Backbone as a ProteinNet text record, in pm:
[ID]
protein_1_A
[PRIMARY]
MKVLVTDDAKFMRMQLSDILSKIGHEVVGEAENGKDAIEKYKELMPDLVTMDITMPEMDGVSALKEIMQVNPNAKVIMCSAMGQQSMVIDSIQSGAKDFIVKPFDRERIENAISKLV
[TERTIARY]
10460.9	10409	10258.5	10210.6	10066.7	10005	9899	9840.4	9691.7	9652.6	9511.9	9473.2	9373	9329.4	9203.7	9210.4	9097.9	9048	8922.2	8857.7	8708.3	8630	8484.9	8425.1	8498.4	8448.1	8500.6	8408	8445.7	8531.4	8497	8572.2	8719.1	8742.9	8879.6	8954.3	8885.5	8949.6	8988.7	8896.9	8925.5	9042.5	9044	9149.7	9286.3	9290.6	9415.5	9460.6	9367.4	9399.5	9458.2	9399.6	9445.6	9590.2	9619.6	9755.9	9853.1	9815.6	9903.7	9934.7	9832.5	9852.3	9946.4	9927.4	10011.1	10157.8	10184.4	10324.2	10379.7	10306	10360	10326.7	10224.6	10185.8	10056.9	10035.6	9917.1	9817.7	9700.6	9596.7	9525.7	9547.8	9493.5	9357.4	9317.8	9188	9152.4	9023.8	8973.7	8885.5	8888.7	8803.9	8736.8	8611.9	8540.8	8528.7	8581.2	8588.9	8699.2	8728.3	8837.8	8819.7	8697.3	8667.5	8696	8648.1	8667.8	8817.9	8891.3	9035.5	9110.4	9073.7	9140.8	9116.5	8989.8	8957.8	9034.2	9033.2	9101.6	9253.3	9306	9450.2	9488.5	9413.3	9442.1	9432.4	9335.1	9310	9415.8	9448.6	9535	9682.8	9711.5	9847.8	9924.4	9871.8	9937.4	10069.4	10152.9	10280	10256.2	10145.4	10116.6	9966.1	9925.8	9785.3	9777.8	9687.1	9657.2	9529	9529.1	9419	9364.1	9237.6	9169.9	9152.8	9157.1	9143.2	8996.7	8912.4	8773.5	8681.4	8629.8	8539.3	8431.5	8315.8	8210.4	8248.8	8181.3	8197.9	8325.7	8441.7	8567.2	8662.2	8718.2	8806.8	8944.1	9020.6	9148.8	9253.4	9251.4	9351	9326.3	9200.7	9168.1	9205.5	9176.5	9209.8	9362.2	9433.8	9580.5	9634.3	9582.7	9629.6	9606.7	9491.3	9463.3	9553.4	9576.7	9665.2	9807.5	9852.6	9985.9	9996	9882.1	9882.4	9892.7	9828.3	9835.2	9977	10035.2	10170.7	10242.2	10331.6	10403	10488.4	10515.8	10594.7	10508.4	10378.7	10288.2	10325.9	10312.5	10338.6	10203.9	10172.7	10045	10072.4	10013.4	10020.8	9880.8	9869.7	9740.8	9706.3	9577.5	9529.1	9434	9458.6	9372.7	9337.3	9225.8	9188.6	9267.5	9270.1	9338.1	9278.7	9359	9308.5	9291.9	9354.4	9344.2	9479.8	9557.5	9693.7	9703.7	9613.4	9624.2	9604.6	9513.6	9491.8	9611.4	9673.8	9792.6	9905.2	9924.2	10027.2	9997.8	9872.9	9831	9861.6	9836.6	9862	10010.2	10094.5	10239.4	10287.8	10238.2	10276.3	10226	10118.7	10060.6	10122.2	10215.6	10285.9	10272.9	10193.2	10183.5	10320.3	10353.5	10484.4	10487.2	10371.8	10366.9	10220.9	10196.7	10058.8	10055.3	9943.1	9920.3	9796.1	9801.4	9685.5	9603.7	9471.1	9382.2	9368.4	9340.8	9330.6	9466.9	9463	9585.3	9671.9	9801.1	9899.6	9993.8	10003.8	10082.4	10226.5	10288.4	10427.2	10442.9	10348.7	10352.3	10334.1	10247.3	10225.4	10351.9	10412.4	10538	10646	10659.1	10760.8	10735.3	10610.4	10576.5	10609.6	10576.5	10602.5	10751.7	10823.8	10966.3	11043.6	10993.3	11056.7	11044.9	10941.2	10917.7	11002	11040.5	11107.5	11254.1
13218.8	13219.6	13244.7	13332.2	13358.5	13257.4	13189.6	13079.9	13102.7	13070.5	13067.6	12920	12878.1	12738.2	12723.5	12634.2	12614.9	12471	12455.4	12322.7	12346	12264.5	12283.3	12231.7	12150.8	12099.4	12184.6	12245.5	12332	12256.5	12131.4	12049.5	12037.7	12015.4	12003.3	12136.2	12247.7	12379.3	12402.6	12367.3	12385.8	12299	12174.3	12081.5	12130.2	12170.5	12217	12349.1	12441.1	12569.8	12547.9	12453.9	12421.8	12370.4	12278	12223.5	12335	12415.6	12523.5	12622.8	12658.7	12752	12692.2	12564.4	12498.6	12489.7	12485.2	12477.5	12615.5	12721	12856.4	12938.2	12898.2	12975.5	13051.4	13158.9	13241.6	13214.9	13165.6	13143.2	13276.8	13337.4	13470.8	13467.1	13347.8	13337.8	13195.1	13174.9	13044.2	13062.9	12962.7	12965	12828.7	12827.9	12700.3	12646.2	12718.4	12666.3	12740.4	12692.7	12749.9	12896.5	12933.6	13072.5	13165.4	13124	13196.7	13207.4	13099.1	13096	13198.2	13209.9	13306	13448.5	13480	13614.8	13645.4	13550	13572.4	13579.7	13502.7	13507.4	13648.7	13704.8	13839.7	13942.9	13925.1	14019.7	14008.2	13886.4	13864.6	13843.8	13800.4	13768.1	13686.6	13568.6	13486.4	13428.3	13381.1	13318.2	13176.6	13116.9	12977.7	12956.6	12871.2	12832.7	12680.7	12631.1	12487.6	12475.4	12385.6	12378.9	12237.4	12222	12093.8	12073.4	11949.7	11924.4	11922.2	11848.2	11831.5	11923.9	12027.1	12123.8	12164	12209.1	12257.6	12393.1	12435	12563.2	12570.8	12550	12543.6	12453.7	12353.4	12259.4	12322.2	12254.8	12305.9	12319.1	12228.1	12234.5	12359.2	12388.4	12508.7	12634.7	12635.8	12751.8	12769.1	12658.2	12662.7	12729.7	12689.5	12745.2	12896	12941.3	13085.8	13160.4	13101.7	13165.4	13175.8	13073.5	13076.9	13185.9	13220.9	13331.3	13465.5	13475.1	13597.1	13615.1	13504.9	13509	13377.5	13380.4	13258.1	13198.4	13277.4	13229.1	13185.3	13177.3	13138.2	13000.3	12983.5	12853.5	12791.1	12681.3	12613.3	12466.3	12418.1	12276.3	12218.8	12115.8	12054.1	11954	11943.4	11847.2	11753.4	11623.9	11532.3	11410.8	11351.4	11224.5	11116.3	10998.6	10887.6	10864.6	10816.3	10777.9	10890.7	11005	11116.4	11142.9	11036.8	11050.9	11131.6	11106.6	11177.7	11327.9	11364.4	11506.8	11566.4	11487.1	11533.9	11560.8	11470.5	11488.9	11614.5	11633.2	11752.6	11878.2	11871.8	11986.1	12021.5	11920.2	11944.6	12003.7	11950.7	12004.3	12147	12182.4	12316.8	12414.9	12368.2	12461.3	12437.2	12337.8	12309.3	12264.7	12302.7	12271.1	12134.4	12085.8	11958.7	11919.7	11804.9	11766.7	11688.7	11699.6	11632	11546.1	11422.7	11334.2	11342.8	11349.3	11349.4	11207.8	11184.4	11283.7	11346.2	11470.6	11546.6	11491.1	11488.4	11441.2	11557.6	11596.8	11714.3	11707.9	11591.4	11577.5	11595.7	11540.7	11552.6	11698.3	11770.7	11912.8	11992.1	11966.3	12034.1	12008.1	11883	11848.6	11922.1	11924.2	11989.9	12139.5	12203.4	12346.3	12374.1	12291.8	12317.6	12304.1	12221.5	12210.5	12340.9	12419.1	12543	12658.4	12651.7	12765	12769.3
13248.8	13114.2	13118.2	13028.2	13018.4	12923	12969	12892	12863.2	12740	12700.8	12689.7	12767	12770	12683.7	12583.6	12492.4	12496.2	12534	12535.3	12543.4	12473.2	12477.9	12608.4	12683.7	12811.6	12926.9	13000	13111.8	13214.1	13239.8	13334.1	13291.3	13162.4	13110.8	13124.5	13095.9	13111.2	13256.5	13347.9	13491	13534.7	13490.6	13528.7	13477.2	13351.8	13292.9	13356	13377.1	13440.6	13579.7	13652.4	13787.4	13784.1	13693.5	13681.5	13642.9	13543.7	13497.2	13609	13686.4	13798.3	13902.5	13932.2	14033.5	13992.2	13861	13817.7	13780.6	13821.6	13813.4	13690.5	13615.3	13497.2	13525.1	13449.3	13468.2	13355.7	13390.9	13290.5	13269.7	13151.7	13125.1	13057.8	13009.1	12944.3	12912.6	12884.7	12845.1	12721.8	12634	12515.4	12503.5	12452.1	12443.4	12301.8	12203.3	12066.3	11990.8	11871.1	11793.2	11759	11723.9	11688	11806.3	11921.8	12047.3	12078.4	12054.2	12081.8	11996.8	11869.7	11780.8	11829.1	11862	11911.8	12040.3	12134.2	12261.7	12242.6	12146.9	12118.9	12075.1	11980.3	11929.4	12040.7	12128.1	12236.9	12347.3	12388.6	12504.8	12471.7	12348.5	12304.7	12410.7	12446.4	12548.6	12497.5	12590.3	12553.7	12502.4	12546	12512.6	12501.1	12406.1	12392.4	12403.4	12487.4	12485.9	12404.5	12306.8	12210.9	12199.5	12237.7	12218.8	12067.8	12022.3	11878.6	11835.4	11907.3	11865.4	11943.8	11874.2	11937.9	11838.3	11889.4	11798.8	11739.2	11638.7	11569.6	11487.7	11550.7	11476.2	11552.3	11483.5	11551.7	11579.8	11662.9	11707.1	11598.4	11500.5	11392.9	11306.8	11276	11197.5	11274.5	11404.8	11487.7	11495.2	11508.9	11511.4	11385.7	11269.5	11142.1	11136.9	11187.3	11186.7	11284.8	11402.1	11500.7	11444.3	11371.9	11311.9	11205.1	11141.8	11045	11117.4	11233.7	11314.2	11367.1	11417.3	11473.5	11441.3	11341.5	11302.4	11415.2	11518.8	11632.4	11750.8	11731.4	11840.3	11892.6	12023.3	12085.5	12120.4	12051.4	12071.8	12102.2	12210.5	12245.5	12226.3	12143.8	12116.9	12227.2	12256.5	12355.4	12281.7	12293.7	12220	12303	12267.3	12327.3	12253.7	12307.1	12240.4	12101.9	12009.2	11879	11779.4	11805.2	11709.7	11643.9	11621.9	11571.2	11442	11346.3	11218.9	11238.9	11330.3	11358.5	11432.5	11517.7	11589.4	11489.3	11393	11290.4	11209	11168.3	11094.6	11176.7	11307.7	11396.8	11400.7	11415.8	11423.1	11290.4	11179.2	11047.7	11029.1	11099.4	11088.3	11187.5	11269.6	11358.1	11507.1	11548.7	11692.4	11743.3	11865.9	11922.4	11989.6	12034	12105.2	12120	12179.5	12209.1	12340	12407.4	12534.8	12515.9	12563.1	12552.7	12681.5	12664.9	12781.2	12832.2	12958.6	13067.3	13097.4	13145.1	13165.8	13277.4	13251.4	13347.2	13375.8	13501.4	13539.6	13487.8	13503	13460.2	13309	13233.9	13086.8	13045	13114.3	13084.3	13114.3	13230.9	13266.1	13161.6	13117.6	13017.5	12885.1	12841.7	12715.3	12721.5	12833.7	12847.8	12860.5	12937.2	12955.6	12823.5	12731.3	12599.2	12520.3	12548.6	12474.6	12527.1	12652.2	12716.6	12679.2
[MASK]
+++++++++++++++++++++++++++++++++++++++++++++++++++++++++++++++++++++++++++++++++++++++++++++++++++++++++++++++++++++

């Protein structure tokens, strides 16, 4: 699966990219905010997007909504820190397929992706 990893923290992008690569997925791009994620989504058309919720310039929920307008079948998994339940619910209602809580757990990521396949 081709994946676009979106997070404003470079460390988080590296950590998630590393896990995704180890479980057999290809990270085709990285974005550091929602605006960047939408542009890269249109350009790369990945099979899956991991989307951080809280980012500067444009948050993950807003970016998710725009990506769903570009492709209603887009597969987006939200990534959130603890305590962002209301935003996670908003994300799922807006079309996100699942969510992963930080810090990232390899098994949880594998489970979330296998549900999509």
